[in-house]
C-alpha positions as CSV (number, residue, x, y, z in Angstrom):
1,X,-118.1,-39.5,61.6
2,X,-115.3,-41.3,63.4
3,X,-112.1,-41.9,61.3
4,X,-111.3,-45.6,60.7
5,X,-107.8,-46.3,61.3
6,X,-105.8,-49.5,60.3
7,X,-102.1,-50.2,60.6
8,X,-100.4,-48.2,57.8
9,X,-98.2,-50.3,55.6
10,X,-95.9,-47.5,54.4
11,X,-95.0,-43.9,55.0
12,X,-97.4,-42.5,52.4
13,X,-100.4,-44.3,54.0
14,X,-99.2,-43.2,57.5
15,X,-98.9,-39.6,56.2
16,X,-102.5,-39.6,54.8
17,X,-103.9,-41.0,58.1
18,X,-101.8,-38.4,60.2
19,X,-103.1,-35.6,57.9
20,X,-106.7,-36.7,58.4
21,X,-106.3,-37.1,62.2
22,X,-104.4,-33.7,62.3
23,X,-107.1,-31.9,60.3
24,X,-110.0,-33.2,62.4
25,X,-108.1,-33.0,65.7
26,X,-109.4,-36.6,66.3
27,X,-107.3,-37.7,69.3
28,X,-109.2,-41.1,69.6
29,X,-108.4,-41.9,66.0
30,X,-104.8,-40.8,66.5
31,X,-104.6,-43.1,69.5
32,X,-105.9,-46.0,67.3
33,X,-103.2,-45.1,64.8
34,X,-100.5,-45.1,67.4
35,X,-101.7,-48.4,69.1
36,X,-101.8,-50.2,65.7
37,X,-98.4,-48.8,64.7
38,X,-95.1,-50.5,66.0
39,X,-93.3,-47.5,67.7
40,X,-90.0,-48.6,66.3
41,X,-91.4,-47.9,62.8
42,X,-92.4,-44.2,63.6
43,X,-89.1,-42.6,62.4
44,X,-89.5,-44.3,59.0
45,X,-93.2,-43.8,58.8
46,X,-92.9,-40.1,59.6
47,X,-90.0,-39.7,57.2
48,X,-89.3,-35.9,57.1
49,X,-92.9,-34.9,57.8
50,X,-92.8,-34.3,61.6
51,X,-94.3,-30.9,62.5
52,X,-95.3,-29.3,65.9
53,X,-98.9,-29.9,65.2
54,X,-98.4,-33.6,64.6
55,X,-96.1,-33.9,67.6
56,X,-98.8,-32.4,69.8
57,X,-101.7,-34.4,68.6
58,X,-99.4,-37.6,69.2
59,X,-98.7,-36.3,72.7
60,X,-102.4,-35.5,73.5
61,X,-103.5,-38.8,72.2
62,X,-100.9,-40.7,74.1
63,X,-101.8,-38.8,77.2
64,X,-105.6,-39.2,77.0
65,X,-106.0,-42.6,75.4
66,X,-102.9,-44.7,75.7
67,X,-100.8,-43.9,78.8
68,X,-103.5,-45.0,81.3
69,X,-103.9,-48.4,79.6
70,X,-100.4,-49.1,78.4
71,X,-97.8,-46.7,79.8
72,X,-95.0,-48.9,78.3
73,X,-96.4,-48.3,74.8
74,X,-96.8,-44.5,75.4
75,X,-93.2,-44.5,76.5
76,X,-92.0,-46.4,73.5
77,X,-93.7,-44.0,71.1
78,X,-92.2,-41.0,72.9
79,X,-88.8,-42.6,72.6
80,X,-89.1,-43.4,69.0
81,X,-90.7,-40.2,68.2
82,X,-87.4,-38.5,69.4
83,X,-85.5,-40.4,66.8
84,X,-87.6,-39.0,63.9
85,X,-86.1,-36.6,61.4
86,X,-86.9,-33.0,62.3
87,X,-87.6,-33.8,66.0
88,X,-85.0,-31.5,67.4
89,X,-86.2,-28.5,65.3
90,X,-89.8,-29.3,66.2
91,X,-89.2,-29.5,70.0
92,X,-87.1,-26.4,69.9
93,X,-90.1,-24.5,68.4
94,X,-92.6,-25.6,70.9
95,X,-94.3,-22.9,72.9
96,X,-94.2,-22.9,76.8
97,X,-97.9,-24.2,77.0
98,X,-97.0,-26.9,74.4
99,X,-94.1,-28.0,76.5
100,X,-96.4,-28.1,79.5
101,X,-98.6,-30.6,77.6
102,X,-95.5,-32.7,76.9
103,X,-94.6,-32.5,80.6
104,X,-98.1,-33.7,81.6
105,X,-97.6,-36.8,79.7
106,X,-94.2,-37.4,81.3
107,X,-95.8,-36.8,84.7
108,X,-98.5,-39.3,84.0
109,X,-95.9,-41.9,82.9
110,X,-93.7,-41.2,86.0
111,X,-96.8,-42.1,88.2
112,X,-97.4,-45.4,86.3
113,X,-95.4,-48.6,86.6
114,X,-94.1,-50.4,83.6
115,X,-91.4,-52.8,82.9
116,X,-90.7,-50.9,79.6
117,X,-88.9,-48.1,81.3
118,X,-87.4,-47.0,84.6
119,X,-87.7,-43.5,86.1
120,X,-84.1,-42.9,85.0
121,X,-85.1,-43.7,81.4
122,X,-87.9,-41.2,81.7
123,X,-85.7,-38.5,83.1
124,X,-83.2,-39.1,80.2
125,X,-86.0,-38.8,77.7
126,X,-87.3,-35.7,79.2
127,X,-84.0,-34.1,78.5
128,X,-84.3,-35.1,74.9
129,X,-87.7,-33.3,74.8
130,X,-86.0,-30.3,76.4
131,X,-88.1,-30.4,79.6
């Protein structure tokens, strides 16, 4: 059964949806969550709950469902994810193959055009993701 996702009103609701999405590895539902969530709210909604598994399902969802349709939105999510509590710790603990997944999303975004970011913005953000 497909998870139904609506815009979360608070960190608790967001956390519940993220846990459900993470448990089922439902990238489509995760993409729905990300497209209905204002990227600027990510650091607040994630609170101190960011983990490697969550970061990766966000990355995969952005890559497979969001970046092709709206590269600007995908970039905004990457940007605000990097402002979340625990981000530096989570990125530091990513394996080589996990970092390659993140790199694939950046590659996709660098091939896309958007008025939301420049290639320089993308390069700067890649450094934040330790790529």
